[in-house]
Structure formats: structure tokens, C-alpha cells
C-alpha positions as CSV (number, residue, x, y, z in Angstrom):
1,M,89.1,49.5,-50.0
2,T,92.0,51.6,-49.8
3,T,91.9,53.9,-52.6
4,S,95.0,55.6,-54.4
5,E,94.4,58.8,-53.2
6,Q,94.5,57.3,-49.6
7,R,97.7,55.4,-50.0
8,D,99.2,58.7,-51.1
9,Q,97.3,60.4,-48.0
10,L,99.0,57.8,-45.3
11,Q,102.5,58.2,-47.2
12,R,102.5,62.0,-46.1
13,V,101.6,61.4,-43.0
14,R,104.4,58.6,-42.9
15,S,106.5,61.2,-44.1
16,R,105.8,64.4,-42.1
17,F,106.3,62.6,-39.1
18,T,109.1,60.2,-39.7
19,R,110.9,63.6,-41.0
20,T,109.3,65.2,-37.2
21,A,109.8,62.7,-34.9
22,E,112.0,64.0,-32.5
23,E,110.7,67.8,-32.7
24,F,106.8,66.4,-32.2
25,A,108.1,63.8,-29.2
26,S,109.3,66.6,-27.4
27,F,106.1,69.1,-27.9
28,A,103.9,66.0,-27.1
29,L,105.3,64.1,-24.2
30,A,106.0,67.8,-22.7
31,M,102.7,69.8,-23.7
32,R,99.7,66.8,-24.2
33,G,100.6,65.1,-21.0
34,D,97.5,66.9,-19.0
35,E,95.0,65.6,-21.6
36,A,96.5,62.1,-22.0
37,E,95.5,62.1,-17.7
38,R,92.4,63.8,-18.5
39,L,91.5,61.6,-21.3
40,A,92.6,58.2,-19.4
41,R,90.2,59.4,-16.4
42,L,87.3,60.5,-18.9
43,A,87.4,56.8,-20.5
44,A,87.7,55.3,-16.6
45,P,88.8,52.1,-17.3
46,G,88.5,49.7,-14.4
47,G,91.7,48.5,-14.5
48,D,91.6,44.7,-16.2
49,E,91.0,45.4,-19.6
50,F,93.1,45.1,-23.2
51,A,93.2,48.1,-24.5
52,L,94.1,49.8,-27.9
53,D,95.8,53.5,-28.4
54,L,95.4,53.8,-32.0
55,A,97.1,56.1,-33.7
56,C,99.8,56.4,-30.7
57,G,102.2,58.8,-31.9
58,P,105.1,59.3,-29.4
59,G,103.3,57.4,-26.6
60,T,102.4,60.6,-24.7
61,F,98.9,58.8,-24.4
62,T,99.9,55.5,-24.0
63,R,101.1,56.1,-20.6
64,A,98.5,57.5,-19.3
65,I,96.1,54.4,-20.2
66,A,98.5,51.4,-20.1
67,A,99.3,52.8,-16.6
68,R,95.4,52.1,-16.0
69,V,94.6,48.9,-18.1
70,R,96.1,45.3,-17.9
71,H,97.6,45.6,-21.2
72,L,97.7,48.1,-24.2
73,V,98.6,47.6,-27.8
74,A,100.0,50.8,-29.2
75,L,99.5,50.6,-32.8
76,D,100.7,53.8,-35.2
77,L,101.4,54.3,-39.4
78,T,105.0,55.7,-38.6
79,P,107.7,53.2,-37.2
80,A,109.9,56.4,-35.7
81,M,106.9,57.1,-34.0
82,L,106.7,54.1,-32.6
83,D,110.7,54.0,-31.3
84,Q,109.3,57.0,-29.8
85,A,106.5,55.5,-27.6
86,R,109.0,52.5,-26.6
87,Q,111.1,55.2,-24.8
88,A,109.0,57.2,-23.4
89,T,107.0,53.8,-22.1
90,S,110.4,52.8,-21.0
91,R,111.2,56.0,-19.4
92,A,107.7,55.8,-17.6
93,G,108.8,51.8,-16.3
94,L,105.6,50.7,-18.3
95,S,106.0,46.8,-19.4
96,N,102.5,45.9,-20.4
97,V,102.2,47.7,-23.8
98,A,103.0,46.0,-27.1
99,F,103.7,47.9,-30.1
100,A,102.4,47.5,-33.9
101,C,102.9,49.2,-37.0
102,G,99.9,49.6,-38.9
103,D,96.8,51.3,-40.9
104,A,93.6,52.7,-38.4
105,N,91.9,52.1,-41.8
106,A,92.0,48.4,-41.4
107,L,92.9,47.0,-38.0
108,P,94.8,44.1,-37.5
109,L,92.4,43.0,-34.6
110,A,89.3,40.6,-34.5
111,D,86.0,41.8,-33.7
112,S,85.0,42.5,-30.5
113,A,88.3,42.1,-29.0
114,I,89.2,45.4,-27.2
115,A,87.8,46.7,-23.8
116,L,89.0,49.8,-24.4
117,A,89.9,52.2,-27.1
118,V,91.5,55.5,-27.8
119,C,92.6,57.5,-30.7
120,A,94.2,61.1,-29.6
121,Y,94.9,63.3,-32.5
122,G,95.0,61.1,-35.2
123,L,91.5,61.7,-36.8
124,H,92.6,65.0,-38.5
125,H,95.0,63.3,-40.6
126,F,92.9,61.1,-42.5
127,L,90.6,61.6,-45.5
128,D,87.5,59.5,-44.4
129,P,87.4,59.8,-40.5
130,A,84.4,57.4,-40.7
131,R,86.6,54.7,-41.8
132,P,89.3,53.9,-38.3
133,I,86.2,55.4,-36.0
134,C,84.3,52.6,-37.6
135,E,87.1,50.3,-36.9
136,L,87.0,51.2,-33.6
137,G,83.3,50.7,-33.0
138,R,84.0,46.8,-34.8
139,V,87.3,45.9,-32.5
140,V,85.5,46.9,-28.7
141,R,83.3,44.5,-27.6
142,S,79.7,45.5,-26.0
143,G,79.5,47.6,-23.1
144,S,83.3,48.8,-24.1
145,R,84.4,52.4,-24.3
146,V,86.1,54.4,-27.6
147,A,88.0,57.4,-25.8
148,L,89.1,60.2,-28.3
149,V,90.3,63.6,-28.6
150,D,91.3,65.5,-31.4
151,L,91.3,69.0,-33.1
152,V,88.0,71.0,-33.3
153,V,86.6,73.8,-35.2
154,P,85.1,76.6,-33.1
155,G,81.5,77.2,-33.5
156,G,80.7,80.1,-36.0
157,A,84.1,79.5,-37.5
158,D,84.8,79.5,-41.1
159,A,86.5,75.7,-41.4
160,D,87.7,76.1,-44.6
161,W,90.0,79.0,-43.6
162,N,90.6,76.8,-40.2
163,N,92.1,73.8,-42.8
164,R,93.4,75.9,-44.6
165,I,95.5,77.2,-41.8
166,E,96.7,73.6,-40.7
167,S,97.1,72.4,-44.0
168,A,99.6,75.1,-44.9
169,R,101.8,73.9,-41.7
170,D,101.2,70.5,-42.0
171,S,100.8,69.0,-45.4
172,S,99.3,65.7,-43.8
173,H,96.9,67.6,-42.4
174,A,93.5,66.3,-44.1
175,R,90.7,68.1,-42.3
176,T,89.8,69.4,-38.7
177,L,86.2,68.1,-37.9
178,T,83.5,69.9,-36.0
179,A,82.3,68.8,-32.6
180,A,78.9,67.7,-34.3
181,E,80.7,65.9,-36.5
182,M,82.4,64.2,-34.5
183,R,80.0,63.3,-32.7
184,A,78.2,61.8,-35.5
185,L,81.0,59.7,-37.0
186,L,80.7,58.3,-33.4
187,E,77.0,58.0,-33.8
188,A,76.7,55.9,-37.2
189,A,79.5,53.5,-36.1
190,G,77.4,52.4,-33.6
191,L,78.4,53.8,-30.5
192,R,76.2,55.8,-27.8
193,V,78.3,58.9,-26.9
194,L,78.6,59.4,-23.0
195,V,81.1,62.2,-22.2
196,Q,81.4,65.4,-24.9
197,E,84.0,67.9,-23.2
198,T,85.7,70.8,-25.0
199,S,89.4,72.4,-24.4
200,E,91.6,75.2,-25.3
201,R,94.7,76.0,-25.3
202,L,96.9,78.9,-26.0
203,R,99.5,78.0,-28.3
204,E,102.9,80.6,-29.5
205,F,103.6,80.4,-33.3
206,D,107.3,79.6,-33.7
207,G,106.5,76.8,-31.0
208,W,103.8,75.8,-32.8
209,M,106.4,75.7,-35.9
210,Q,109.0,74.4,-34.3
211,S,107.4,70.8,-33.7
212,V,107.1,70.5,-37.2
213,K,110.6,71.9,-38.7
214,W,109.4,74.8,-40.1
215,P,111.7,77.9,-38.8
216,P,111.4,81.0,-40.0
217,G,112.6,81.6,-43.4
218,T,111.1,78.3,-44.7
219,P,108.1,78.6,-47.2
220,A,106.1,77.3,-45.2
221,Y,106.5,79.0,-42.0
222,A,106.0,82.2,-44.1
223,E,102.8,81.2,-45.5
224,T,100.9,79.7,-42.1
225,R,101.8,82.7,-40.6
226,R,100.5,84.6,-43.6
227,L,97.4,82.7,-42.9
228,I,96.8,83.1,-39.8
229,E,97.2,86.8,-39.4
230,A,94.9,87.4,-41.9
231,S,92.0,85.7,-40.4
232,I,92.8,88.1,-37.2
233,P,89.7,90.4,-38.7
234,G,86.3,88.6,-37.4
235,D,88.3,85.7,-36.4
236,R,87.5,84.3,-39.3
237,A,89.5,80.9,-39.1
238,G,88.4,80.6,-35.2
239,F,91.8,81.0,-33.8
240,R,91.6,84.1,-32.0
241,P,95.0,84.9,-33.2
242,R,96.7,88.0,-31.2
243,L,100.0,89.7,-32.0
244,V,102.5,90.2,-29.7
245,P,104.8,93.4,-29.7
246,A,107.9,92.7,-29.8
247,S,110.1,93.8,-26.2
248,A,111.3,97.3,-26.6
249,A,114.5,95.6,-24.9
250,E,115.3,93.9,-28.0
251,L,118.5,95.6,-29.5
252,A,117.8,94.1,-32.9
253,P,114.4,94.6,-34.9
254,A,112.0,92.2,-34.1
255,R,109.4,90.1,-35.6
256,D,106.2,90.7,-33.2
257,A,105.1,87.4,-31.2
258,L,101.8,85.3,-32.4
259,E,99.9,83.7,-29.8
260,F,96.6,81.9,-31.0
261,V,94.0,79.2,-29.3
262,Q,93.4,75.8,-30.6
263,T,90.1,74.0,-29.6
264,S,89.9,70.5,-28.6
265,L,86.9,67.8,-28.1
266,F,86.9,64.9,-25.5
267,V,84.6,62.5,-25.7
268,V,84.1,58.8,-24.5
269,A,81.3,56.7,-26.3
270,E,80.3,53.2,-25.2
271,K,79.5,49.9,-27.7
272,P,75.3,49.3,-26.5
């Protein structure tokens, strides 16, 4: 049953990705293509699967998985994201993808209907990520795989501080899990973890903010930068941030650039 709090969160997600559809698609399709290929290789489809890409976004991972299976359903909550995904798969020459708008908390699929399910960078938008993971466990058949990639809080970092930074940037952010939490949720859903790999990506702050349409001068930009700079001593949030001095060649005073590292976890699990 979906609570009013969960409905409010779904609306925040839909509003955020409607407002930033083009900017986010430009970022994700350009910057996450290597991650999509990596997840597809780890999932190792045999080529004849009926697959699901849950929270497909602009189609970054859809393209990589669809190229390796017989048929794929790309499902997302936000129509504007589905439009971006349709364009991306069309440009890639893929004709084996169907698109559906729906809620990951209650998938419109029968039990054991899918041979492969993937979800990329969607879990941190759910108030209760156990629900979509349980749904993935329900719709895949015995012997089939669920492949996930998402942000994780690095070991030793302050999870509350990490999530405070993410939420300041993006009001639709719910919670970044730890690697142990993600694995535990998969196991609780009756899935057996086969592969678990961590990845790091260096990010430039202004580009990160541009993907959610918060340029310098906006309150969200200022607050997010304030928080991430405040976390530098001791690397409290686990982002390993650093200030990069502005070039001396600048004719006008320039703000120091800010770089940081985001940590992601790739997990492939199997339904016994």
C-alpha cells in the first residue's frame, strides 16, 4: 500500500526529472555509457531474454541491455524521461524496446515474468528501497538475475552528512544506502548475490549542479557547495572533495573549482 508520504515522494521525483529532463539526459547518456556497458557485462544475458529496465531514465542502461537481449521493457515514473529514452534507443537503432510509465513499488508484471531485471541509479530516490527490490525479486523467474548499480556511502563516512549534501542538491533524493545495506536488501528479497564491485567517479561540482539545473547564484547551488566544502576537513561525507585554485590567467576574480568523488556499487544477484 502506498502511503501519502510515498505518494509525495513519487511526485517530487516526477517533478524533478520533468524539470531537468534534457539536462539530465545529456549528462547521463554522455557520462554513464561506460557504466551501462559494465553492468550489462556483469549481468551477462544470453541473448534470448525478456528483460526489464526499471527506472530507465533517459535510456542509458536501456541501450546497453537491449543490445544483448531479445526484448526489453523500459519503465519509468516520468513521461519526460521516457521521451528521452525513446529518442536514445531510436538513435541507437534498437527496435526491441517497449516503454511503460509506472511505479516501481508495484510493477505491472506477473510473477516470474522476466528473465533479467536491471535498475540503475534509481534506489536512492525511494523512501523504502526494499519495496522495488522485492518487486524485482517477484517478477524475475528462478535462475534469472537482478543487476543493480547505485550510489553508496563509502565505508567510514557519515551517512547523514552524505545524504544531507545529496538532498540539498536534489529534493527528490531519499537516501543513499551503504554497500552492506544494498546487499542485505537483495538477500531479504530472496536473491543470492553473485557479483559485487565498487566504482569511483571524479565529478566536477558545477557540472554536477548543471545536470539538475542549479547554476551559480541559486540557493540550492550555494547550500550544496557550502555543505560539501564544510565536509572537507576529515572528509566527513566520504566525497573526498578538494578545491582547485582558479587559473592565475583569469582576468576577473574567479571562484575556485570544486572536485569530489562519488562511489557506486555494481551488484548482480540471482533468484534461486
